[in-house]
N, C-alpha and C positions, 0 to 999 in steps of 0.2 A: 126249103132251099134258101129263101131270103134270110130266115133265122140262122141257118148255118153260116152264111156269109157274114152276117153281123157279128156272130160269136167269134169267128176266125179273125175279124178285124179288131175286135176288142182284145183278143189274146195277143195279137201281134203288137198292139200298142203297149201292152203291159211288158212284153219282152223288150221292146225297143227302148222304153224309158226307164226300165229297171225298177219298176214300182215294188214297194214292200207291202206284203199282205198285212192288213189290219185284222183284228178279230172280226169274224163274220165272213172272211174270204174276199172282201172288197179291196182291189188294188188301189194304191195311191200313186198318182203320176207326178213327176217333177214339173213344177210350173216353169214357164218360159223364163221368168225372172230368176229362177234358181239354177238354171242351166249355165255351166261355164262357157265363156266365149273362147275364141282361139287364143286370147291372151291370158286366159286363166281367171278373169274376173267374171262376176255375175252381171247380167244385164241390169241396167238401172243404177249400178254402183260406179263410183268414180275410180278409175284405175290408179293404183299406187305403184310408182316406179321405185324399186329398191336400188338405191345408189350404192356402188361398191365402197367399202370402208377403206378410205385412203389414209387413215391415221397410222402413224408409225410408232410402235412401242419403244419407249426409251430403253437403250441397252442396259442390261443389268451390270452392276459393278463386279469386277472380278473378286472372288473370295480367296483370301490368302491361304487358308488351310486346304484348298482344292488345287493349288498350284502343282503342276505335274512333277516338278523336281522334289517338292516337299512330300508329295504322295509316294514318290519313288523311295525317298528316305524311310518312310513308314513301312513300305513293303520290304525293303532290305532289312530293316530292324526286326520285323516280325518273322521273316524267313529264318534269321538266326535264332530267334526265340523258339520257333516251332521245332527246330532240330533237337531242342532239349525238352520238348513236351510242355513248354510254357504257354500260357494263354497269350494271345496277341494283344499288343497295346492298342488302345483307341486313340484316334487323332483328336486332340483337344484344341478347339479354336483359340481359347485364351492362352494356353501354353505355347501354341504356335506363334501368336502375336508377340509373346514375351521372348521367344527364341529368335524371331526375326528382328525384333528391336535390338537385341544384343549383337546379332550378326551385322546389322546396319552400323551400330556404334563402333564395333571393332574395325570394320572396313573403312569407316570414315576417319577414325583416330589412330589406327594402328595399335591400339592398346589391347593386346591379346591377354585377357585376364578374366577370371570368373567373377571377381568380387568388385570390380568397378561397375559403373552404371547401375547402382542400387543392389547388385548381387542377384543370384538366381531366384531366391524366394521373394525378394523385394520386387523384381520385375514381374513375377507371376501374380503377386498381389495387385500390382498396378493395373494389370489387365484382367482382373476379375477372378483369379484362381486362388483359393484358400488352401494352404497346406505346404509342407516342406517339399523342396524340389531337389532332384539330382540333376547334374548337368555335365555334358561332354562338349568340348569345343575343339576345333581343329582349324589349321590354316595351311594353305599351300597345296592342298590336294585338289586335283582337277575335276573329279567327278564323285558321284555317290559311292560307287563300289570301292574306290581307293580310300575314301574317307572312312568307311565302315571297316575296311581291312585294318587301317591304322588303329581304330578304337578296339577292334577285336583282339589285336595283339598286345593290348595294354591292359594289365590286370584291373586297374581301377575303372577304366571305361567299360570293360567287359562286364564288371560287376554291376554298373549302372544299367546297362542294356538288358541284363538278365535278372534285374531286381524284381522283387514282388510288388511291382507297381502296376497300375491299370491304365494310366493315361500318358500320352506323349505329345510333344510338340517339336517342330523342327524349323530351322531357318538357315538361310545362306545368303551371302552377299559377296560382291567382288570389289576390292579396293581400287583406288586410282591406278596403281601399278599393275593390276591384273591378278593380284593374289586373292584366292577364294577363302572365305571364312565360313565355317560350318558350325551349327549349334544343334544339340539334341537335349531335350529336357524331359524328365520322367517324374511322375508324382502319382499319389493316390489321395486326392483331396476333394474339394467341392468347387464346382464351377457355376457361374451365374448364367450360363447359356448351355444349350444341348451339346452333347458330345457327338462327334461324327464317328460312326463305327468303322472298323477296319475294312469291312467288306466293300466299302465304296472306293477302295484303292484301284486306280487304273494301271494297267501294265503297259500302256502304249508308249510311255516315255522312258528312255533309257537313263534319264537324269544327267547326261553329260553336259558340261559347260563348253560352249563353243568359243573359239578365239580367245582363250585365256592362256596366260603365261604359266606353263607347267614347270618352269625351271626353278621356281621358288623352293626353298627348303621346306620339308613337311614337318608340321608340329602338331601335337595333340596335348590337350590338358584336361 
């Protein structure tokens, strides 16, 4: 009887402390120092307090070729190409910087011209793209859709948009008087940085420019 009581006590201690069986069937019990306290530390160890991370990550700089309006231009461009069974253009960061540079230049100076400001290929080279460039420019259109409608209805611009090129870049800027300037460039060359594939295009922006003067005459070149 005493033996049975002793065996039952030993068995209950094994279950209570969760001992793991060693070879030979002898249980090992957790020592008091190994048992976690209510705070999660082991007895005999100094408690470590994990302080919250109060550091604030520096905001990332906006990326030009991910601007919603420029992505809307890419989407509109590729919608037109898809109707003809053409492969979509990829957004090129270098070509986009070149296009935006010329849009800025035209808006600042009013010089609506392909070949000022180093010309299309010269601007592309300046921003790290190697190869010949086709370019569309427009002024006075208030949003992406009307700009592309203008290009679509012009033989030379339509030929550029539907050309056998692989990469594209876009830019737009608003002049002091509220006139919008638009640029699209197309090429199949070499770039010094990765290309952004067309699948990254977001459809959340409608590309419209707010509070802009829509009474300006519309021009494409």
